[in-house]
N, C-alpha and C positions, 0 to 999 in steps of 0.2 A: 159608595156605588159603582160597580163593575159597568163600564162602558164599551162598547165595541168600537175599536179602532177601523171597521171596513162596514156597508152599507149592506154588505153581504150576508153576514149576520145581526142579527138582533137581539138586545139583552134588554131583560127587565125583571125586575129582583122583586119577588114575591116573599113577603119575611123572610126566611133564611132559606130560600130557593131562589137560584139563577135560572131563568130561563132564558136558552138560546134556542134563535128560531132561523136553521139556514133558507138564507133568504138570496137566491140566485138561481132566477125562472128561466126558461120554463123549467126546468128538472135539478132546480137546487144543485147544481154540479160544484166540484170541488175545484178551486184554480189557487195558484201561490199566496194571492191574496186571501183569499177566505182561511186559508189552512197557516197562513201565519197570523191572521185574525185568531183564531181559534186559540193558540200557543199563547197570544195576547190579552185572550179574556179567562184562559184556566189560570195563568200566572197570579190576573191581577186578582182572581179567586183564591187563591192560595193566601194572598197576604189579606184577603178579609176575613176577620174571626168571625163575621154575620152570617156568611153564607157557607151552608151545611150539606147543600144536595143541589147538582145542574140537573137539569134536564132540557134533553135537544129534541128539536121536533122539524119538521120541515115546513116550509112554508106552502101554502096551499092545501089541494085535497087529492092529487095525484103521487106527489113523489116526496119521501122522508128527503133521499138522493140519489142520485144516477150516477153518483161517482164521479169521478175523472170527465175532462173535457176532450173525447180523444182528437181533436183537431189540435191538439198539443203535438203529439205524436205521429202525425201523418207523414212529416219529411223525414221520420227515423233517427234524428240528432239525438247521438248519445248525452249531450252534456245537458238537453233538454229532459232527458229520462233521467239521469243519474240526478239533476236540481229537483224534478219532481218526486223523484222518490224518498226523497230526503226530507222535504216537505212533507211529504205522508207520515213517513216514520216520525219524525220529530212532533206534527199535530197530534197523531193518535198515540204517541206512547206519552205524551204530557195530558194528557185525556184520562187514560188509564191511571197513571199515578197522581191524582189529585187524590188530595188528605180525604175527601167527604165522598156521598156516594152519587154515583152521576145515572142517570134513566134518560133511553131513548124510549121516544115515547113515537114509533115507526108508524108514521100515518098513510103509508102510501107506499109506492116500490120503492127499497134500499138494494141499490146493484153497486156491486164492486168495491167503490169507496166510500160509497153509501155506507154500506154491509158493515165496511171496514171499520168505521166512526161507533155503530151499533155495539162493533162487536169488543170495543174499548172501553164503553160502559159498563157498570157493574149490572145494568136490570135490563131489560128489554122489553114493552110491552109492545105491542103489537094489534092493528086495527084488522078486522075482520077482512076485509079483502086486500091487504098489504100483500104483496111477495118479495121473496130475496132471494139472490144468486150472485155469486164471485164468478162471473162470466169472460174474465179477462182472458182465457186463453182459446178462448173464441177466435178471440183477433189478434192473436200473436204473443199476447202480453199474461204476466201471471200479478196476482195481487203483491200491490209493496206496502201497505199499509200497516203491516201485521198480521192480513188475515189468513196465510198458512198457518200461522202459529196458534191464533187464538181460534179459528172456526174449531180446527183438531181437537186443541184442549176443552174446547166448550162442548162439541159432538159429538168426539168420537173418529178414530181416522176413518173408519169406513163412510160413515156420512161425507165428510169432510171431501174422499176423493170424492166421493159422487158427486157432489157440488163444483169442487176444482175440475176435477180430472176428467166428468163427462158434463160438466156445460148444466148439472141440474138444476131447474128453479123451483123451489117452493113455496107453497102458499102457507099462507099462518096457522090453520092449525096443524099440518105435517111439521111447521118450525115448532110449534108446543112439542109436539110428541117427539121430535127428536132433542128438545132440550136447548134450540136455538132463541125462544123467547121465553117469559117464564108465566107470561098471560096472554089472551087474546079476548080484543071485547068490542062492541061494536063498532061501525065505521062513525068517527066522528069524537070517540071517547077516547084515544090515546093518551092524550095533553090531560086530559081529566085527571085519569087513572095515575098519569106518571106524577099527575104534582101533588097530587092524595100522598102516595107514597114517599115520595119527597117531604111532605109534612110530616108523617110516623117518625121517620129523621130526625126530625127535630125535637122528638121526645128523646132522642137516644141523645148521651155525653159525646158530645164531641170528641175529645180526646181518645174515648176507649173506642166510639166508630174506627175513628183513623188510625190506631192498634190495630185492628181485630181484622180491617181490609188488606193493612200491610200484610200481616200474619197469614191469612187466606192466600193472597195471592202469592207470596212465599213460596206453596205448596207449588207452582209450576215450576219451578229451579232447583229445588233445594230435597232433601229427603228424609221423611217423616222424621226418622227418629233424632236428626239433629233439629228438627225445626221445636220440639219438646223444650227444651233448656228456654230458646228464644221467647216461647209463649210463655213462661213461668218468668223470664225477667221483664217483658212487655206489662205482665201484670202488674209485677210490682212496681215498675216506672209511673203505674197510674197515678198511684198515693204521691208523687209531685204535684202533681194538678188539683187546684182548687176544684172541678169539678166531681171529682171522686167524690173530696168531703163534703160537697152541697147534694151529690146524687144518694150516697148514706143515709145520711141525714134528714133530707127529703122525705124519704120511705120511712126511718123511722118517728118522724112528726107526724107523718100520715099529710100529708101537700106535695103538689108536684114541684120538682126541682126550676130552679133558675139555671138555665147554662149559659157561664161566661165565654168557655172554648177557652179557659188558659189551663 
């Protein structure tokens, strides 16, 4: 059972899914405590073979997360800036590299570091009233939790520049049109839909999901020709797992597989 090390993040395990709720009212902002807590949660989840997916949602009805608490930067302290940048980077890189599937249930405003958290997830579901932005340049800052890289990779350079350089805020429907989110749902439905997708992950072989995710994300940094041989090696590597044998034999025996994540 994965438990949170901070009250600013709540955890609840539902079957093979871990629900993580950002719980720092009024706007669910991030600070060193909650960012460190997120690292602890993801690392504990890595070691818990019963967790196949993680769903992240914001507490309340208005905010997924408004990002960093700007009061931390009011005095212009560079040491504080460096520390916060490292906290953000480590937290969201750890979230992005989780072996299973991560889903952001965007149930309200996702601004700055809040949107960067969602971008670190594999899948994003937004409620119809949600709005998203990376407005850091508006206050003399820049996204330091992977935003400049992940946003451009996700939606393309043009829209990334509109959102970051022009400070453009997008609503849920626009976000779906440009590929920032995969699905838009009614108000109050993001968490339920996120949990449904997480449950679907549970029907897949966990080692196969981990291998596939790693290969998909490798495309960001490698070249496609070099990745082909890595893909083939990863395919053969699955034959060292019990779940590979279970999956094939369950299909042949016309029954549901029983995954052990081994």
